[in-house]
N, C-alpha and C positions, 0 to 999 in steps of 0.2 A: 504494500500500500504506500503510495507516494504522499508525503505530507503536504498539506495545503500551502505551507510557506514556499515550497518549491514552485508552485504555480504562480504565486505572487512575484517571486524573483524573475521567473520567465516572462511574466507580463510586463514587469518594469523594464526588463531588457528589450523586449519587443517595442515598447513605447518609446524608449530613448533612441533606439536604432531608427525608428520611423521619423521621429522629430529631427534627428541629425540628417537623415536622407532628404527630408523635405527642405531643410534650410540650406543644404549644400548643393543640391542638384539644380540645374537650369533646364533640364528636359522635362516636358509636361508629363510624359508617361512615367518617368522615374518618380516624379512628385506624386502622381496618383498612386503608385505602388507603395510609397512611403506613408501616404494617408491610410491606405488599407492596412498596413502594419499597425498603425496606431489604433484603428478600429478593431482589429483582431485582439490587441492587448486589452481593450475594453471588454470585449466579449469573454475573454479568458477570466478577467476579474469578476464579471457577473457570475459565471459558473463557479468560480472558486469561493466567492463570498456566499453564494447559495449553499454550497457544500459545508462551509464553516458555520454559518449562522442557523440555517434551516435544513438539516441533513435529509429529512424525509419529504420535503416539499419541493415544488418545481417552479416557483416564481422566478428565480434567477435564470433558469433554463429557458423559460418563455421570453424573458427580457433579452436573452442572448439570441434566440431565434428572431425576435422582432428587430434587433440590431443588425443581424445578418441580412435580413430583408431590406432594411434601409441602406445598408452598405452596398448591396447589389444594385439598388435603384440609383444610388449616388454614382456608382461606377459607370452605369449605362449612360447617365446624363453627362458625366465628365468626358467619357470617350466620344460622345457625339459632339461636344464642344471642341475637343481636341481635333477631331476630324475636320470640322468646319474651319478652325484656325489653320490647319495644314493646307486645306484647299485654297484659302485666300492668300496665305503668306508663304507657302511652300517650305515651311519650317516648323518644327515642333519645339523650338526653344522659347523660353519666356521672353527673351529680348524682342522677338517678333511681335508679341502682343503689345509691347510698348508703342509700336507704330500706329496702333488703332487710335491713339489720342489725337492725332493730327489729321 
């Protein structure tokens, strides 16, 4: 049996890797993957806290499933936006979006 603290450590590691990837990357797809890592860390926390606080109930797991659904919808919308940016500017770099201001 894996202790719950190990899940918290893994979740914190995923969260900080995602934040670091989002801050340091200039590619829109890499930034989207980093955001997904952060959302997966949140999902892992929902499940771990449910197991720690309410071992026989499923509220945390339902929140995790809801969060996964929201993440999937967010990914679909983000990929559609990235495709439109690529069609207009022929680049998937963040610097190309700055041209939209003018």
